[in-house]
C-alpha positions in Angstrom: 119.1 94.0 118.9 118.0 95.2 115.6 120.5 96.5 113.1 119.9 100.1 111.8 118.4 99.7 108.5 117.7 103.5 107.5 118.6 107.2 108.4 115.9 109.6 108.5 116.1 113.0 109.6 119.6 112.1 111.5 117.8 109.1 113.5 118.7 105.5 112.8 115.7 103.1 112.3 115.5 99.3 112.1 113.6 97.8 109.1 110.9 96.8 111.8 110.5 100.5 112.7 110.0 101.5 109.1 107.6 99.0 108.9 105.5 100.0 112.1 105.7 103.4 110.9 104.1 102.5 107.4 101.4 100.7 109.3 100.5 103.7 111.1 97.9 104.7 108.4 96.2 102.8 105.6 97.3 103.1 101.8 94.1 105.5 101.7 95.1 107.6 104.6 98.8 108.1 103.2 97.4 109.1 100.0 95.3 111.7 101.5 98.4 113.0 103.8 100.5 112.9 100.5 97.6 114.8 98.5 97.3 117.6 101.3 101.0 118.2 101.2 101.3 118.3 97.4 98.3 120.9 97.8 100.0 122.8 100.5 103.1 123.1 98.4 101.2 124.8 95.9 99.7 127.6 98.0 102.3 128.1 100.7 105.9 129.8 101.1 107.1 126.9 103.2 107.9 124.8 100.2 111.2 123.2 101.6 109.4 121.8 104.7 106.6 120.2 102.6 109.3 118.7 100.0 111.4 117.5 103.0 108.3 115.8 104.7 107.0 114.3 101.1 110.8 112.9 100.9 110.7 111.1 104.3 107.0 109.7 103.4 108.9 108.4 100.3 111.9 106.8 102.1 109.3 105.1 104.6 107.4 103.7 101.7 110.4 102.6 99.5 112.1 100.8 102.6 108.8 99.2 104.5 108.0 95.6 104.1 
């Protein structure tokens, strides 16, 4: 069994798990998700959840591969 590598949203993930999550979408698709969330935060009062989501995406990107 692979050792825990990172904890996100109070759940532990292995390095392989993070790489798998990263590979769910292409770079272009991740950029689209990031852009959409950034646009959403500019026009919605639920800034906290958008900020948290962008942080999770950032953790996945920094930790993958």
